[in-house]
MDTraj code that builds the backbone (N, CA, C; nanometers):
import mdtraj as md
import numpy as np

residues = "MET SER GLU ASN HIS LEU PHE VAL ASP ARG LYS SER GLY VAL VAL ARG GLY MET ALA PRO MET LEU ALA ILE TRP ALA GLU PHE PHE ARG GLN PHE PRO GLY TYR SER ASN MET VAL VAL ARG ILE GLU SER ALA ASP ILE LEU VAL VAL MET GLN GLY TYR ALA THR TRP THR GLU ASP ALA PRO PRO ASP ARG ALA ILE TRP THR ALA ARG LEU SER ASP GLY LYS VAL ALA GLU TRP ARG ILE PHE CYS ASP SER GLU GLU ASN ARG ARG ASN LEU LEU LEU PRO LEU THR".split()
xyz = np.array([
    [-12.4011, 0.9428, -7.3582],
    [-12.5325, 0.8842, -7.3713],
    [-12.6284, 0.9673, -7.2857],
    [-12.7425, 1.0031, -7.3444],
    [-12.8402, 1.0827, -7.2698],
    [-12.9165, 0.9949, -7.1694],
    [-12.9723, 1.0575, -7.0701],
    [-13.0510, 0.9840, -6.9690],
    [-13.1674, 0.9091, -7.0326],
    [-13.2299, 0.9690, -7.1330],
    [-13.3455, 0.9062, -7.1979],
    [-13.3050, 0.8362, -7.3283],
    [-13.1838, 0.7857, -7.3322],
    [-13.1263, 0.7196, -7.4498],
    [-13.2209, 0.6139, -7.5058],
    [-13.2245, 0.6051, -7.6398],
    [-13.3019, 0.5023, -7.7101],
    [-13.2058, 0.4210, -7.7960],
    [-13.2089, 0.2888, -7.7791],
    [-13.1281, 0.1969, -7.8588],
    [-13.2236, 0.1072, -7.9357],
    [-13.1996, 0.0928, -8.0673],
    [-13.2828, 0.0054, -8.1509],
    [-13.1896, -0.0856, -8.2297],
    [-13.2082, -0.2176, -8.2148],
    [-13.1211, -0.3110, -8.2856],
    [-13.1775, -0.3450, -8.4236],
    [-13.1078, -0.4311, -8.4952],
    [-13.1461, -0.4674, -8.6326],
    [-13.2835, -0.5315, -8.6431],
    [-13.3268, -0.5942, -8.5370],
    [-13.4570, -0.6617, -8.5381],
    [-13.5650, -0.5762, -8.4743],
    [-13.5374, -0.4478, -8.4591],
    [-13.6297, -0.3505, -8.3994],
    [-13.6516, -0.3713, -8.2503],
    [-13.5599, -0.4443, -8.1852],
    [-13.5624, -0.4537, -8.0397],
    [-13.5242, -0.3185, -7.9814],
    [-13.5917, -0.2785, -7.8745],
    [-13.5745, -0.1447, -7.8183],
    [-13.5323, -0.1519, -7.6725],
    [-13.4363, -0.0651, -7.6360],
    [-13.3987, -0.0442, -7.4959],
    [-13.4078, 0.1055, -7.4722],
    [-13.4749, 0.1446, -7.3637],
    [-13.4903, 0.2868, -7.3314],
    [-13.4228, 0.3177, -7.1986],
    [-13.3463, 0.4256, -7.1986],
    [-13.2833, 0.4719, -7.0756],
    [-13.1364, 0.4371, -7.0680],
    [-13.0587, 0.5286, -7.0086],
    [-12.9143, 0.5081, -6.9961],
    [-12.8818, 0.3915, -6.9032],
    [-12.9443, 0.3836, -6.7872],
    [-12.9101, 0.2776, -6.6914],
    [-12.9322, 0.1380, -6.7498],
    [-13.0489, 0.1094, -6.8105],
    [-13.0648, -0.0236, -6.8701],
    [-12.9649, -0.0505, -6.9828],
    [-12.9338, 0.0530, -7.0612],
    [-12.8410, 0.0336, -7.1723],
    [-12.7007, 0.0051, -7.1221],
    [-12.6570, 0.0750, -7.0180],
    [-12.5251, 0.0484, -6.9613],
    [-12.5153, -0.0944, -6.9079],
    [-12.6222, -0.1427, -6.8459],
    [-12.6232, -0.2810, -6.7952],
    [-12.6157, -0.3809, -6.9106],
    [-12.6872, -0.3527, -7.0174],
    [-12.6851, -0.4424, -7.1335],
    [-12.5481, -0.4414, -7.1989],
    [-12.4872, -0.3230, -7.2171],
    [-12.3538, -0.3169, -7.2770],
    [-12.2512, -0.3889, -7.1892],
    [-12.2610, -0.3743, -7.0584],
    [-12.1664, -0.4421, -6.9690],
    [-12.1736, -0.5936, -6.9884],
    [-12.2935, -0.6480, -6.9947],
    [-12.3105, -0.7920, -7.0148],
    [-12.2649, -0.8325, -7.1556],
    [-12.2988, -0.7520, -7.2545],
    [-12.2589, -0.7797, -7.3928],
    [-12.1071, -0.7907, -7.4034],
    [-12.0349, -0.6924, -7.3479],
    [-11.8888, -0.6956, -7.3571],
    [-11.8271, -0.8036, -7.2685],
    [-11.8968, -0.8463, -7.1651],
    [-11.8501, -0.9609, -7.0869],
    [-11.8567, -1.0869, -7.1734],
    [-11.9664, -1.1008, -7.2501],
    [-11.9839, -1.2180, -7.3356],
    [-11.8971, -1.2134, -7.4613],
    [-11.8725, -1.0934, -7.5125],
    [-11.7976, -1.0775, -7.6373],
    [-11.6842, -0.9769, -7.6183],
    [-11.5803, -1.0143, -7.5440],
    [-11.4741, -0.9177, -7.5118],
    [-11.3953, -0.8700, -7.6332],
    [-11.3973, -0.9436, -7.7424],
    [-11.3234, -0.9038, -7.8614],
    [-11.4037, -0.8200, -7.9591],
    [-11.5266, -0.7847, -7.9239],
    [-11.6142, -0.7102, -8.0145],
    [-11.5620, -0.5686, -8.0383],
    [-11.5668, -0.5266, -8.1651],
    [-11.5359, -0.3864, -8.1955],
    [-11.6040, -0.3468, -8.3258],
    [-11.6310, -0.2179, -8.3401],
    [-11.6870, -0.1616, -8.4622],
    [-11.5761, -0.0921, -8.5386],
    [-11.5706, -0.1162, -8.6672],
    [-11.4757, -0.0502, -8.7563],
    [-11.5580, 0.0352, -8.8516],
    [-11.5457, 0.1663, -8.8407],
    [-11.6223, 0.2583, -8.9239],
    [-11.5392, 0.2952, -9.0461],
    [-11.5979, 0.2787, -9.1662],
    [-11.5259, 0.3100, -9.2893],
    [-11.5852, 0.4307, -9.3625],
    [-11.7032, 0.4736, -9.3245],
    [-11.7657, 0.5916, -9.3850],
    [-11.8526, 0.6607, -9.2821],
    [-11.8439, 0.7933, -9.2788],
    [-11.9259, 0.8730, -9.1869],
    [-11.9877, 0.9885, -9.2653],
    [-12.1166, 1.0079, -9.2472],
    [-12.1889, 1.1227, -9.3017],
    [-12.2598, 1.1878, -9.1838],
    [-12.2727, 1.3192, -9.1878],
    [-12.3463, 1.3846, -9.0792],
    [-12.4161, 1.5095, -9.1300],
    [-12.5247, 1.5414, -9.0653],
    [-12.6001, 1.6642, -9.0915],
    [-12.6776, 1.6969, -8.9654],
    [-12.6591, 1.8183, -8.9188],
    [-12.7278, 1.8632, -8.7978],
    [-12.7034, 1.7657, -8.6824],
    [-12.8089, 1.7005, -8.6349],
    [-12.7966, 1.6135, -8.5173],
    [-12.7875, 1.4653, -8.5525],
    [-12.7768, 1.4322, -8.6827],
    [-12.7725, 1.2922, -8.7248],
    [-12.6342, 1.2569, -8.7785],
    [-12.5812, 1.1440, -8.7313],
    [-12.4557, 1.0891, -8.7815],
    [-12.4858, 0.9491, -8.8335],
    [-12.4415, 0.9198, -8.9558],
    [-12.4601, 0.7876, -9.0164],
    [-12.3223, 0.7281, -9.0401],
    [-12.3011, 0.6056, -8.9920],
    [-12.1727, 0.5375, -9.0040],
    [-12.1918, 0.4040, -9.0740],
    [-12.1045, 0.3740, -9.1669],
    [-12.1071, 0.2454, -9.2352],
    [-11.9777, 0.1742, -9.2028],
    [-11.9861, 0.0447, -9.1787],
    [-11.8654, -0.0304, -9.1485],
    [-11.8970, -0.1744, -9.1163],
    [-11.8230, -0.2270, -9.0216],
    [-11.8442, -0.3665, -8.9837],
    [-11.8024, -0.3874, -8.8387],
    [-11.8612, -0.4896, -8.7819],
    [-11.8260, -0.5307, -8.6464],
    [-11.7431, -0.6579, -8.6560],
    [-11.6516, -0.6735, -8.5634],
    [-11.5780, -0.7989, -8.5512],
    [-11.6043, -0.8540, -8.4115],
    [-11.6227, -0.9819, -8.4061],
    [-11.6564, -1.0480, -8.2794],
    [-11.5364, -1.1225, -8.2246],
    [-11.4676, -1.1935, -8.3128],
    [-11.3466, -1.2677, -8.2775],
    [-11.2493, -1.2554, -8.3950],
    [-11.1244, -1.2915, -8.3726],
    [-11.0221, -1.2799, -8.4769],
    [-11.0552, -1.3595, -8.6020],
    [-11.1135, -1.4775, -8.5849],
    [-11.1359, -1.5658, -8.6992],
    [-11.2752, -1.5532, -8.7602],
    [-11.3634, -1.4713, -8.7050],
    [-11.4989, -1.4559, -8.7582],
    [-11.4996, -1.3560, -8.8738],
    [-11.5851, -1.3800, -8.9742],
    [-11.5936, -1.2825, -9.0837],
    [-11.6541, -1.1513, -9.0339],
    [-11.6272, -1.0404, -9.1015],
    [-11.6827, -0.9125, -9.0583],
    [-11.8356, -0.9130, -9.0688],
    [-11.8986, -0.8479, -8.9752],
    [-12.0443, -0.8351, -8.9702],
    [-12.0777, -0.6935, -9.0159],
    [-12.1118, -0.6769, -9.1420],
    [-12.1348, -0.5442, -9.1996],
    [-12.2604, -0.4811, -9.1415],
    [-12.2518, -0.3497, -9.1155],
    [-12.3630, -0.2791, -9.0513],
    [-12.3610, -0.1313, -9.0877],
    [-12.4750, -0.0696, -9.0633],
    [-12.4871, 0.0761, -9.0676],
    [-12.5414, 0.1169, -8.9314],
    [-12.4798, 0.2186, -8.8728],
    [-12.5228, 0.2690, -8.7426],
    [-12.5654, 0.4140, -8.7594],
    [-12.6683, 0.4539, -8.6873],
    [-12.7036, 0.5954, -8.6844],
    [-12.7041, 0.6416, -8.5392],
    [-12.6628, 0.7655, -8.5209],
    [-12.6646, 0.8281, -8.3886],
    [-12.7342, 0.9633, -8.4018],
    [-12.8317, 0.9873, -8.3170],
    [-12.8955, 1.1190, -8.3077],
    [-12.8463, 1.1837, -8.1794],
    [-12.8054, 1.3076, -8.1920],
    [-12.7458, 1.3778, -8.0789],
    [-12.8447, 1.4757, -8.0171],
    [-12.8277, 1.4974, -7.8883],
    [-12.9055, 1.5972, -7.8158],
    [-12.8185, 1.6510, -7.7035],
    [-12.7995, 1.7804, -7.7008],
    [-12.7162, 1.8442, -7.5978],
    [-12.5777, 1.7805, -7.5877],
    [-12.5203, 1.7457, -7.7019],
    [-12.3851, 1.6907, -7.7039],
    [-12.3747, 1.5446, -7.6623],
    [-12.4879, 1.4772, -7.6471],
    [-12.4878, 1.3354, -7.6077],
    [-12.5638, 1.2532, -7.7109],
    [-12.5358, 1.1235, -7.7133],
    [-12.6086, 1.0346, -7.8038],
    [-12.7442, 1.0041, -7.7409],
    [-12.8498, 1.0516, -7.8056],
    [-12.9853, 1.0304, -7.7567],
    [-13.0478, 0.9054, -7.8187],
    [-12.9977, 0.8665, -7.9364],
    [-13.0523, 0.7487, -8.0049],
    [-12.9418, 0.6812, -8.0832],
    [-12.9352, 0.5491, -8.0730],
    [-12.8385, 0.4686, -8.1473],
    [-12.9158, 0.3565, -8.2128],
    [-12.9026, 0.3446, -8.3450],
    [-12.9718, 0.2389, -8.4196],
    [-12.8720, 0.1613, -8.5027],
    [-12.9000, 0.0330, -8.5183],
    [-12.8178, -0.0551, -8.6000],
    [-12.9043, -0.1068, -8.7137],
    [-12.8494, -0.1006, -8.8355],
    [-12.9186, -0.1487, -8.9548],
    [-12.8301, -0.2495, -9.0265],
    [-12.8929, -0.3433, -9.0976],
    [-12.8168, -0.4294, -9.1882],
    [-12.7586, -0.3420, -9.2980],
    [-12.6411, -0.3755, -9.3437],
    [-12.5803, -0.3024, -9.4543],
    [-12.6342, -0.3613, -9.5840],
    [-12.7476, -0.3085, -9.6288],
    [-12.8116, -0.3542, -9.7514],
    [-12.8167, -0.2386, -9.8509],
    [-12.8401, -0.2714, -9.9773],
    [-12.8535, -0.1676, -10.0799],
    [-12.9627, -0.0681, -10.0407],
    [-13.0759, -0.1202, -9.9956],
    [-13.1872, -0.0328, -9.9583],
    [-13.1496, 0.0605, -9.8431],
    [-13.0873, 0.0073, -9.7392],
    [-13.0484, 0.0922, -9.6262],
    [-12.9403, 0.1926, -9.6657],
    [-12.8465, 0.1500, -9.7511],
    [-12.7459, 0.2460, -9.7978],
    [-12.8121, 0.3593, -9.8735],
    [-12.9066, 0.3244, -9.9609],
    [-12.9780, 0.4254, -10.0382],
    [-13.0548, 0.5194, -9.9457],
    [-13.1233, 0.4634, -9.8449],
    [-13.2052, 0.5431, -9.7544],
    [-13.1248, 0.6244, -9.6552],
    [-13.0091, 0.5751, -9.6113],
    [-12.9365, 0.6380, -9.5012],
    [-12.8085, 0.7092, -9.5408],
    [-12.7431, 0.6672, -9.6473],
    [-12.6115, 0.7212, -9.6762],
    [-12.6095, 0.8232, -9.7897],
    [-12.7236, 0.8631, -9.8366],
    [-12.7289, 0.9731, -9.9320],
    [-12.6971, 1.1014, -9.8582],
    [-12.6602, 1.2046, -9.9292],
    [-12.6381, 1.3319, -9.8578],
    [-12.7593, 1.3642, -9.7714],
    [-12.7330, 1.4042, -9.6494],
    [-12.8386, 1.4192, -9.5499],
    [-12.9012, 1.5573, -9.5480],
    [-12.8634, 1.6450, -9.6367],
    [-12.9201, 1.7797, -9.6357],
    [-13.0471, 1.7877, -9.7171],
])
top = md.Topology()
chain = top.add_chain()
for i, resn in enumerate(residues, 1):
    res = top.add_residue(resn, chain, resSeq=i)
    for name in ("N", "CA", "C"):
        top.add_atom(name, md.element.get_by_symbol(name[0]), res)
traj = md.Trajectory(xyz[None], top)
């Protein structure tokens, strides 16, 4: 994660900076220790990586489908965004990126 990391959630909530993001992730994983992302498709071009998959929160909860994007800078994740897995977002994000 870059020092000037940008995180944007599905509702366009924004967190800027590595230190605040690390604090938020620490609290998030304290509240949801069973959370994990399962990636089923990855596309990449240059500095952009697009991942499609789902998150799981607990064993008995249904999968939470999502699309994640990561923009890289100097070998680190400079931006991480979460999108709803919708037809429109798939069309906009998962087409060949060239």
